[in-house]
N, C-alpha and C positions, 0 to 999 in steps of 0.2 A: 504494500500500500504506500502510495506517495505521501509526502508531507501535506500536500494540499487536500488529499482525501481524508487524511487523519484530522486535519484542522476542521473540516466540515463535519466529520463523524462525531467530534467532541460535543456538538450541540444536542445530541440525542440521548445523553446520559440522564438517568433518573435520580437515584439517591445515593449518598455517600455510604450509608450503612450496607447497602446491597453490594457495593463494589470495592470497599476498602481493601479487601484481600487481593484485588487485581490491579491496584495502583502501583506503578513502578516509576523510579526515576529514569530519565534518559538524557544523556549528554547530547547537546545539539549546538551548532554554530550560532553565535549571537545574531548572525545575519537573517536567521529565520524570523526574527521580530520585524524586519523590514517587510517581509512577505505578509505577515499578519496585518500590519498597518496598511499596506497597499490594498489589501482585499477588504479592509474595514471590518475585520473579524474581531470578536472579543479578545482582549489581551490574554496571552498565555499566563498561567501561573509558572513562575520561574525564579531562579536565583542565580546571580552571576557566579561563574566558576573561574578557572584559570584559562589563559591562552585564547581569549576570544570565544570561549565556550560558556554555555549556561546549563544549568540543570533544569529540565522541564519534567513534567509529570504526565504519564500516560496511563490509560486503562487498557490492559491487555485483554482483548476479546478473541481468544484462541488464534493468535497470530495477527489479528487486525488491531491496530492501535488507534486510540482516540486521545487527543491532548486535553488536559484539564485547562480551563480558562477561569478568569476572575468571576464570571457569572456563576459558574458552578459553586465556587467557594461561598459566594454571597447567598445563593439559594439554599445551600446545605448548612450554612452557619458554621463553617469549619475554617480554621486558619491554615496558612501555608506551612507553619512549623509542624502542625499535627500531620498534615499530608506528607511533608518531607520525612518525618520520623517513620510513619507507616510505610512509605514507599521504600525506604532503605531496609526496613525489617523484612518486607516482602522480597526484595532482591537478595538479601542475605539468605532467606529461607529457600528461595529458588536455586541459588548457587550451591547451597549445601545439598540440595536434593538432586540437581542435574546439571550443574555448571562445571563439569569436569574440564581439566586442562591437560595438555600434553607437554612433555619435557624432552629435551634433546641436549646432548653434550654434558660436559662436566667442567667444574671450575669456571675459569673466565669465558669458556665457550658455552656455558649453560644457557638454555633458552626455555622459558615457560610461556606457553601460548594458550590463550582462551580463544576458541573459534567454534563455539557451539551452534552459531547461527540462530540463536533465539532472540536476536535483536538487542541484547543487553551486554554483550561481551565487553565493549569499550567502557560501558557505565560501571563495570565492576571495579574500575579505578576508584570509585567512591567507597569501596569496602576496605577500609584501612586495616581492620582486623585480619582479613585475608592476606593483605599485602605484608603485614608484619610477620605472618606465618611463613611467607615465601622468602622474605629478605635473607635469612641465614644461608640460603642456597647459593648466594652470589658473593664472590670476593669483591672488594671495592664497594662502590655504591650500586644499588639496584636501580636500573633505568627502565622506564616504562614508556611504551609507545601505544597510541590508540589512533592509527591512521584512518580508520573507518568504524562505523557502528558495530560491525560484527567481528572485531579483531582487537585483542590486547596482547602485547608481547612484553615480557619482562626479561632483562638481560643485565650483564655486568658491564661496568665501565673500566674494569681492570686492564683489558686489552684494547688499546686505543684504535687499532685497525678494525677489530670487530665492532666496536662502538660506531666508528665512522661508516662502516658498510651497512650495518643495520639501520642507522639513522638515515642513510641515503635511500634505502628501500622504503622506510616509513614515509619519507618525503614524497617519493613516487606514488606510493599507494594512496596517500591522502589526496593527491591531485587527480588520480585516475580511477579509483574504485568508487562503486556506488556508495552512497551514504557517507561520503568523506567527512572527516572531522578536523584533524590537525596534524601538522608535522612536528609540533612542539613535543619535546620529550619531558617526562616527569620523573620524580624520584620521591622517596619517602624520607622525611627528616623527622626523627622521633616517631610520632604517630600521625604526622600531617603530610599530605600530598602537596608537593611544591613543583614548580617548573624546574627542570634540570638545567643547570648552568655549566656550559663547557668551560674548562679551565684554560 
């Protein structure tokens, strides 16, 4: 389903109590807000993230997505903070249930890849508890790329050649793949996701 179809579908939602277990966060480029304004649609519920991205909220209707907008929250008398907490809890539960990842290589060549095609692979960047569990697998800093909606890759910055090669592939994928997000790299500092800074 395209973003424009998802934006229209969001107007057909009934009550928060009925769907709270199907609300998920989704990372999207901030440029989506321009589309919303141009089409004079109700403003999405969102919060700014890093690297020209924002966290939006969607209702998962068995693979079809509908964005939540401000009208929904007003009619349901529910706040964005409550929706955010519920959406993260739902994503955590789904990831524990079926969000498996693959690994390849060892040490500085280690790659961890989420590519489940459920629409939320990149958004798993928000699950800091999961990232904290993955971090010990990498010498140096753990670097994370989310070039498109359906892909998250974590790798090490200990080998600069590998770092440069993976970063170049992320840059290409962000520009060329469907549902592109960003070529910005991320890392975990303490328990907080931040933009990765090249030394």
